[in-house]
PATOR-208141 format. One line per 3 residues: number of its first residue (from 1); for each residue x, y, z of N, C-alpha, C. Coordinates in steps of 0.02 Angstrom, whole numbers, always signed. Example, Ala and Ser with C-alpha at 12.3 -4.5 7.8 and 13.67 -1.06 7.14 Angstrom:
<nodes>
1) +660:-284:+390:+615:-225:+390:+660:-165:+390 ~ +642:-112:+354:+684:-53:+357:+645:+2:+394 .
</nodes>
This chain:
<nodes>
1) +40:-59:-2:+4:+2:+3:+47:+58:+2 ~ +34:+113:-45:+73:+174:-43:+56:+220:+7 ~ +105:+251:+29:+97:+304:+81:+78:+373:+52 .
4) +34:+408:+78:+20:+470:+55:+65:+518:+93 ~ +87:+573:+64:+127:+629:+87:+94:+659:+142 ~ +122:+666:+200:+92:+704:+254:+89:+778:+231 .
7) +25:+806:+228:+24:+874:+211:+62:+932:+260 ~ +72:+897:+323:+103:+943:+369:+180:+935:+375 ~ +206:+892:+325:+277:+877:+325:+319:+948:+329 .
10) +370:+948:+371:+413:+1010:+371:+463:+1003:+313 ~ +458:+1052:+270:+508:+1048:+208:+569:+1096:+221 ~ +580:+1118:+280:+635:+1164:+287:+705:+1127:+281 .
13) +758:+1165:+274:+827:+1133:+272:+846:+1118:+346 ~ +883:+1058:+350:+904:+1034:+417:+980:+1013:+417 ~ +1008:+1013:+471:+1072:+982:+486:+1061:+921:+519 .
16) +1094:+865:+512:+1091:+800:+544:+1136:+794:+598 ~ +1116:+769:+661:+1154:+753:+710:+1139:+680:+730 ~ +1190:+640:+737:+1173:+570:+760:+1145:+564:+830 .
19) +1104:+519:+845:+1080:+517:+911:+1134:+506:+971 ~ +1203:+474:+950:+1254:+475:+995:+1304:+532:+990 ~ +1282:+587:+956:+1328:+646:+948:+1356:+670:+1004 .
22) +1312:+679:+1058:+1341:+697:+1124:+1386:+651:+1159 ~ +1381:+581:+1142:+1422:+538:+1168:+1490:+531:+1143 ~ +1501:+563:+1092:+1564:+556:+1051:+1621:+580:+1097 .
25) +1683:+539:+1106:+1735:+557:+1151:+1762:+629:+1144 ~ +1755:+654:+1086:+1785:+722:+1079:+1732:+780:+1083 ~ +1662:+755:+1096:+1610:+804:+1100:+1597:+809:+1173 .
28) +1592:+755:+1211:+1571:+749:+1276:+1614:+796:+1319 ~ +1674:+809:+1314:+1715:+843:+1357:+1704:+924:+1343 ~ +1673:+943:+1293:+1664:+1009:+1271:+1621:+1051:+1323 .
31) +1644:+1115:+1339:+1602:+1153:+1383:+1538:+1172:+1352 ~ +1490:+1195:+1390:+1425:+1206:+1354:+1430:+1261:+1304 ~ +1472:+1313:+1320:+1481:+1362:+1266:+1516:+1336:+1199 .
34) +1560:+1287:+1211:+1599:+1258:+1147:+1541:+1223:+1109 ~ +1503:+1186:+1150:+1447:+1135:+1112:+1404:+1181:+1076 ~ +1379:+1235:+1104:+1330:+1279:+1079:+1367:+1310:+1011 .
37) +1432:+1334:+1017:+1463:+1364:+960:+1463:+1318:+902 ~ +1477:+1252:+921:+1477:+1200:+862:+1415:+1192:+829 ~ +1360:+1192:+871:+1296:+1184:+836:+1281:+1242:+795 .
40) +1292:+1304:+816:+1284:+1365:+785:+1321:+1368:+712 ~ +1385:+1343:+715:+1421:+1334:+660:+1390:+1293:+608 ~ +1370:+1232:+635:+1340:+1181:+590:+1276:+1216:+557 .
43) +1235:+1248:+594:+1172:+1283:+569:+1190:+1333:+513 ~ +1240:+1377:+531:+1265:+1428:+485:+1282:+1400:+424 ~ +1328:+1346:+420:+1357:+1316:+360:+1299:+1292:+319 .
46) +1249:+1260:+353:+1184:+1234:+318:+1147:+1289:+286 ~ +1132:+1341:+324:+1092:+1396:+290:+1126:+1433:+237 ~ +1190:+1446:+247:+1240:+1482:+196:+1261:+1443:+136 .
49) +1249:+1374:+144:+1269:+1328:+86:+1346:+1327:+75 ~ +1385:+1333:+128:+1464:+1332:+127:+1495:+1262:+128 ~ +1448:+1204:+134:+1478:+1143:+136:+1534:+1130:+197 .
52) +1520:+1165:+248:+1569:+1154:+310:+1624:+1204:+310 ~ +1629:+1253:+263:+1685:+1311:+264:+1658:+1368:+295 ~ +1697:+1393:+340:+1690:+1455:+377:+1744:+1500:+366 .
55) +1722:+1558:+336:+1779:+1611:+322:+1808:+1630:+394 ~ +1872:+1638:+394:+1905:+1664:+462:+1876:+1719:+494 ~ +1862:+1773:+458:+1834:+1830:+489:+1770:+1820:+523 .
58) +1721:+1780:+494:+1660:+1753:+510:+1664:+1707:+568 ~ +1717:+1664:+566:+1728:+1617:+620:+1737:+1648:+689 ~ +1774:+1704:+694:+1790:+1740:+750:+1726:+1770:+782 .
61) +1667:+1771:+747:+1611:+1801:+778:+1574:+1746:+814 ~ +1589:+1685:+807:+1547:+1642:+840:+1584:+1614:+910 ~ +1542:+1613:+964:+1566:+1599:+1022:+1619:+1640:+1058 .
64) +1670:+1614:+1095:+1721:+1648:+1129:+1783:+1615:+1106 ~ +1841:+1653:+1117:+1904:+1624:+1097:+1922:+1556:+1136 ~ +1894:+1553:+1196:+1904:+1485:+1230:+1864:+1434:+1195 .
67) +1800:+1453:+1179:+1760:+1402:+1147:+1783:+1376:+1083 ~ +1809:+1425:+1041:+1838:+1415:+970:+1903:+1367:+978 ~ +1946:+1383:+1027:+2000:+1344:+1042:+1986:+1272:+1061 .
70) +1939:+1258:+1095:+1910:+1191:+1115:+1892:+1159:+1051 ~ +1860:+1188:+1007:+1835:+1158:+945:+1900:+1133:+900 ~ +1950:+1177:+903:+2005:+1163:+862:+2053:+1121:+885 .
73) +2052:+1098:+953:+2095:+1062:+991:+2065:+997:+1021 ~ +1995:+980:+1009:+1970:+924:+1046:+1987:+855:+1020 ~ +2037:+853:+967:+2061:+794:+942:+2125:+802:+914 .
76) +2177:+761:+922:+2243:+776:+896:+2248:+777:+819 ~ +2201:+738:+785:+2203:+736:+710:+2134:+746:+674 ~ +2078:+746:+717:+2014:+754:+685:+1970:+799:+739 .
79) +1991:+865:+744:+1956:+904:+788:+1888:+926:+753 ~ +1848:+950:+792:+1783:+963:+765:+1782:+1024:+712 ~ +1841:+1069:+718:+1847:+1121:+668:+1918:+1120:+657 .
82) +1942:+1119:+595:+2009:+1120:+575:+2026:+1182:+534 ~ +2086:+1207:+530:+2106:+1265:+487:+2151:+1234:+432 ~ +2125:+1256:+371:+2170:+1238:+310:+2144:+1282:+253 .
85) +2190:+1290:+205:+2178:+1328:+143:+2150:+1397:+156 ~ +2169:+1427:+216:+2146:+1489:+226:+2073:+1500:+249 ~ +2047:+1443:+277:+1981:+1443:+304:+1976:+1393:+360 .
88) +1920:+1398:+394:+1901:+1342:+446:+1850:+1294:+420 ~ +1856:+1235:+438:+1817:+1182:+411:+1788:+1146:+464 ~ +1719:+1128:+459:+1691:+1079:+503:+1701:+1006:+487 .
91) +1721:+972:+534:+1742:+902:+519:+1689:+863:+489 ~ +1700:+831:+431:+1662:+786:+394:+1582:+813:+388 ~ +1582:+881:+380:+1512:+907:+367:+1473:+879:+313 .
94) +1513:+867:+258:+1479:+848:+196:+1470:+767:+202 ~ +1499:+731:+248:+1481:+662:+262:+1415:+653:+292 ~ +1388:+703:+333:+1331:+692:+378:+1270:+737:+350 .
97) +1291:+780:+308:+1236:+829:+275:+1241:+837:+206 ~ +1189:+853:+182:+1180:+857:+106:+1231:+920:+90 ~ +1261:+912:+30:+1299:+969:+6:+1257:+1012:-42 .
100) +1283:+1075:-61:+1243:+1110:-106:+1231:+1072:-170 ~ +1290:+1032:-196:+1277:+999:-257:+1225:+947:-246 ~ +1223:+917:-194:+1166:+862:-180:+1101:+896:-186 .
103) +1093:+951:-144:+1029:+983:-145:+1010:+1007:-215 ~ +1055:+1035:-254:+1038:+1055:-322:+1014:+987:-362 ~ +1048:+941:-359:+1027:+882:-398:+956:+849:-376 .
106) +945:+859:-303:+878:+838:-285:+826:+880:-313 ~ +840:+951:-305:+795:+996:-332:+782:+987:-416 ~ +831:+974:-445:+821:+966:-517:+784:+909:-532 .
109) +788:+856:-500:+747:+789:-507:+676:+809:-490 ~ +661:+842:-438:+590:+867:-424:+571:+914:-475 ~ +604:+955:-504:+580:+997:-559:+568:+961:-614 .
112) +612:+911:-635:+600:+873:-698:+536:+832:-683 ~ +523:+805:-629:+460:+766:-617:+405:+804:-626 ~ +407:+872:-601:+346:+911:-602:+342:+946:-671 .
115) +390:+950:-714:+386:+989:-773:+329:+956:-818 ~ +312:+889:-817:+259:+872:-864:+194:+903:-854 ~ +184:+920:-789:+115:+946:-774:+120:+1026:-779 .
118) +179:+1056:-799:+183:+1129:-791:+144:+1163:-839 ~ +139:+1148:-904:+96:+1178:-951:+26:+1183:-937 ~ -2:+1127:-903:-69:+1129:-881:-87:+1176:-827 .
121) -33:+1182:-791:-44:+1241:-732:-37:+1308:-752 ~ -3:+1323:-807:+18:+1386:-821:-42:+1437:-815 ~ -94:+1425:-839:-152:+1476:-845:-170:+1482:-772 .
124) -176:+1439:-726:-190:+1448:-658:-139:+1491:-622 ~ -77:+1476:-636:-18:+1512:-605:-23:+1582:-626 ~ -36:+1606:-690:-45:+1671:-715:-99:+1711:-679 .
127) -160:+1666:-667:-212:+1704:-633:-202:+1717:-562 ~ -160:+1679:-532:-136:+1684:-462:-90:+1741:-455 ~ -49:+1750:-510:+2:+1805:-514:-43:+1871:-520 .
130) -91:+1873:-563:-126:+1939:-569:-164:+1955:-508 ~ -190:+1908:-470:-226:+1926:-410:-182:+1950:-361 ~ -118:+1928:-359:-68:+1954:-309:-51:+2023:-326 .
133) -45:+2041:-391:-25:+2107:-412:-81:+2152:-406 ~ -141:+2132:-426:-197:+2175:-413:-211:+2199:-337 ~ -195:+2154:-294:-202:+2169:-218:-146:+2208:-193 .
136) -94:+2228:-231:-42:+2259:-209:-44:+2335:-223 ~ +5:+2375:-184:+5:+2441:-190:+52:+2469:-253 ~ +58:+2531:-265:+100:+2546:-316:+172:+2562:-298 .
139) +180:+2578:-231:+244:+2594:-201:+269:+2542:-143 ~ +327:+2526:-148:+357:+2484:-103:+354:+2504:-29 ~ +350:+2468:+19:+365:+2493:+90:+432:+2509:+105 .
142) +445:+2563:+144:+510:+2581:+165:+549:+2535:+199 ~ +608:+2515:+179:+650:+2463:+212:+673:+2482:+278 ~ +667:+2442:+331:+692:+2454:+394:+774:+2446:+397 .
145) +797:+2420:+343:+879:+2402:+346:+898:+2463:+310 ~ +949:+2499:+338:+983:+2549:+299:+1024:+2523:+246 ~ +1046:+2462:+245:+1083:+2433:+189:+1050:+2409:+134 .
148) +979:+2412:+134:+940:+2393:+83:+912:+2457:+44 ~ +919:+2459:-20:+903:+2517:-55:+841:+2495:-104 ~ +792:+2526:-99:+729:+2515:-141:+740:+2553:-205 .
151) +743:+2530:-260:+748:+2568:-323:+694:+2544:-367 ~ +633:+2526:-347:+584:+2491:-382:+550:+2548:-420 ~ +533:+2534:-485:+492:+2590:-524:+428:+2561:-526 .
154) +373:+2593:-568:+315:+2572:-576:+314:+2512:-630 ~ +371:+2505:-667:+370:+2454:-716:+375:+2386:-697 ~ +408:+2369:-640:+417:+2301:-615:+450:+2294:-555 .
157) +483:+2257:-533:+480:+2178:-538:+541:+2156:-495 ~ +563:+2094:-524:+609:+2051:-490:+682:+2078:-487 ~ +700:+2120:-538:+772:+2138:-534:+777:+2213:-509 .
160) +725:+2246:-488:+725:+2321:-473:+746:+2335:-406 ~ +757:+2282:-360:+771:+2293:-287:+843:+2273:-272 ~ +885:+2322:-244:+952:+2311:-236:+960:+2302:-163 .
163) +988:+2239:-147:+999:+2225:-81:+1070:+2216:-60 ~ +1099:+2242:-12:+1168:+2231:+11:+1222:+2242:-44 ~ +1256:+2293:-43:+1310:+2306:-91:+1363:+2258:-91 .
166) +1367:+2208:-140:+1416:+2159:-137:+1487:+2182:-127 ~ +1500:+2236:-147:+1565:+2271:-154:+1598:+2289:-80 ~ +1551:+2286:-37:+1570:+2308:+33:+1596:+2251:+67 .
169) +1578:+2187:+44:+1599:+2126:+86:+1656:+2091:+46 ~ +1708:+2070:+82:+1764:+2042:+55:+1758:+1964:+35 ~ +1715:+1935:+66:+1703:+1866:+53:+1636:+1843:+44 .
172) +1623:+1787:+18:+1554:+1757:-2:+1523:+1754:+72 ~ +1561:+1724:+115:+1529:+1713:+185:+1504:+1775:+218 ~ +1544:+1829:+216:+1514:+1893:+239:+1464:+1921:+206 .
175) +1460:+1910:+143:+1399:+1933:+107:+1334:+1896:+120 ~ +1349:+1826:+121:+1293:+1780:+140:+1264:+1800:+206 ~ +1313:+1811:+259:+1289:+1832:+326:+1242:+1895:+331 .
178) +1273:+1946:+292:+1230:+2006:+291:+1167:+2004:+263 ~ +1164:+1953:+203:+1103:+1944:+168:+1051:+1915:+221 ~ +1073:+1859:+254:+1022:+1830:+308:+1006:+1876:+367 .
181) +1049:+1926:+385:+1029:+1979:+433:+977:+2027:+394 ~ +986:+2037:+332:+945:+2084:+300:+872:+2051:+292 ~ +873:+1984:+287:+805:+1943:+282:+764:+1961:+346 .
184) +800:+1958:+401:+767:+1966:+469:+746:+2039:+471 ~ +780:+2093:+448:+758:+2159:+450:+692:+2167:+412 ~ +674:+2123:+363:+612:+2129:+326:+557:+2104:+363 .
187) +564:+2087:+435:+514:+2059:+479:+484:+1986:+451 ~ +531:+1951:+423:+513:+1894:+397:+546:+1833:+438 ~ +518:+1781:+444:+539:+1718:+491:+558:+1659:+444 .
190) +605:+1624:+475:+621:+1559:+447:+655:+1560:+374 ~ +712:+1587:+373:+751:+1589:+312:+757:+1526:+283 ~ +779:+1472:+317:+786:+1408:+280:+726:+1382:+247 .
193) +659:+1395:+272:+604:+1375:+246:+590:+1411:+182 ~ +605:+1471:+179:+595:+1514:+122:+636:+1497:+67 ~ +699:+1480:+86:+752:+1454:+39:+734:+1391:+6 .
196) +716:+1350:+52:+692:+1277:+23:+629:+1289:-18 ~ +585:+1333:-3:+523:+1338:-40:+542:+1364:-113 ~ +594:+1410:-122:+616:+1436:-186:+649:+1378:-221 .
199) +692:+1337:-192:+719:+1285:-218:+669:+1233:-248 ~ +616:+1217:-212:+569:+1169:-233:+529:+1195:-293 ~ +511:+1258:-283:+465:+1291:-332:+499:+1302:-402 .
202) +565:+1312:-398:+604:+1330:-462:+650:+1282:-484 ~ +664:+1242:-444:+721:+1183:-460:+787:+1210:-462 ~ +800:+1269:-433:+856:+1307:-431:+876:+1323:-351 .
205) +939:+1318:-335:+961:+1328:-266:+986:+1401:-264 ~ +947:+1449:-229:+966:+1517:-229:+1013:+1537:-171 ~ +1059:+1584:-187:+1104:+1601:-133:+1072:+1638:-82 .
208) +1096:+1650:-19:+1065:+1687:+28:+1052:+1758:+8 ~ +1087:+1791:-30:+1064:+1860:-61:+1008:+1853:-103 ~ +1010:+1807:-146:+951:+1801:-187:+882:+1783:-156 .
211) +890:+1744:-104:+833:+1733:-57:+801:+1794:-25 ~ +844:+1839:-13:+823:+1908:+20:+795:+1949:-27 ~ +833:+1951:-83:+806:+1995:-149:+733:+1978:-169 .
214) +731:+1910:-173:+657:+1888:-195:+598:+1901:-138 ~ +623:+1892:-72:+575:+1911:-25:+559:+1983:-27 ~ +615:+2029:-31:+606:+2095:-34:+558:+2108:-97 .
217) +568:+2095:-144:+529:+2109:-203:+458:+2090:-201 ~ +446:+2029:-171:+376:+2012:-162:+339:+2067:-105 ~ +373:+2079:-56:+349:+2121:-9:+338:+2190:-37 .
220) +382:+2213:-88:+373:+2281:-108:+313:+2293:-156 ~ +285:+2234:-173:+227:+2236:-218:+161:+2247:-179 ~ +169:+2255:-112:+119:+2281:-75:+64:+2226:-59 .
223) +3:+2241:-44:-47:+2196:-29:-61:+2179:+41 ~ -109:+2150:+62:-122:+2131:+135:-74:+2080:+154 ~ -36:+2092:+210:+10:+2044:+233:+0:+2036:+305 .
226) -56:+1997:+324:-62:+1981:+399:+0:+1934:+421 ~ +16:+1896:+376:+75:+1851:+390:+125:+1859:+332 ~ +178:+1905:+340:+221:+1924:+284:+256:+1861:+258 .
229) +278:+1815:+311:+308:+1749:+286:+262:+1708:+245 ~ +209:+1704:+268:+161:+1657:+231:+142:+1689:+158 ~ +142:+1755:+161:+125:+1789:+95:+189:+1781:+46 .
232) +246:+1788:+75:+300:+1774:+32:+305:+1697:+3 ~ +287:+1650:+51:+290:+1583:+27:+231:+1571:-25 ~ +180:+1599:-21:+120:+1589:-69:+145:+1615:-129 .
235) +174:+1680:-128:+194:+1711:-192:+249:+1672:-231 ~ +295:+1638:-191:+346:+1598:-221:+315:+1537:-261 ~ +264:+1509:-227:+233:+1453:-256:+191:+1477:-320 .
238) +155:+1530:-318:+116:+1561:-365:+153:+1580:-422 ~ +213:+1610:-415:+255:+1649:-463:+313:+1608:-484 ~ +313:+1537:-470:+374:+1498:-479:+407:+1506:-548 .
241) +374:+1519:-597:+399:+1529:-663:+444:+1587:-670 ~ +413:+1650:-641:+453:+1707:-640:+518:+1709:-595 ~ +515:+1673:-542:+577:+1667:-499:+623:+1617:-533 .
244) +599:+1569:-572:+644:+1527:-603:+684:+1564:-657 ~ +646:+1605:-689:+678:+1638:-744:+729:+1692:-719 ~ +710:+1720:-660:+747:+1769:-625:+815:+1738:-600 .
247) +810:+1683:-572:+873:+1653:-551:+922:+1627:-609 ~ +884:+1603:-665:+920:+1586:-725:+957:+1647:-751 ~ +924:+1702:-752:+959:+1767:-778:+1011:+1789:-730 .
250) +1003:+1784:-666:+1054:+1795:-623:+1118:+1753:-630 ~ +1108:+1686:-643:+1160:+1635:-652:+1199:+1659:-715 ~ +1163:+1682:-759:+1193:+1693:-831:+1236:+1761:-834 .
253) +1215:+1803:-786:+1247:+1867:-788:+1313:+1866:-754 .
</nodes>
């Protein structure tokens, strides 16, 4: 008998921790602060899509010097965090968690599986898009984040909102971290879920900056938003073709 998909299934991105994670001989002796710092590093890497790589400048913002030293020295050859090639790396992150490449492959498979019914749904998607646009205002809301600049005109749309000047950040990790912070300034919740929803809807893995850009653009269209996060998620599903094209254009540029 086939199992029906649970409509309440949580589709957010996750990190995986084995049930005996806390019993590992190099994890058990860690202080509470070091243990918390390790979990925060794992969550950050999964959210930012760095496959276990942490930029040195960003690494120093996690925990305390003592906690970071514990993670770098809790095993003579296989510490929880190691330094190499000018960066810090979480031990075997890719062995226990999906890499960006694996997530992209899974998204592509889902997109290919759903493409057969895409044409039949096109009319309904367009109608939904028109409803969203008709309920929106003509001017975007003022951004609460001073690093976000709204340059949207009455013409459109997905490429008109500029978020986070990339030239101000020396590394991709720093840019990703600022993009995630900017997402929070939009009064939105659950960055991983929104990113996962974009990936499922478009078959493309967006960068953290692209996630925030898409969310900001949707909110800039106005309309009643009792639940801004729910509004963004619904708009991503309804306008999947638009965001797919937008991500393709971003990748080609």
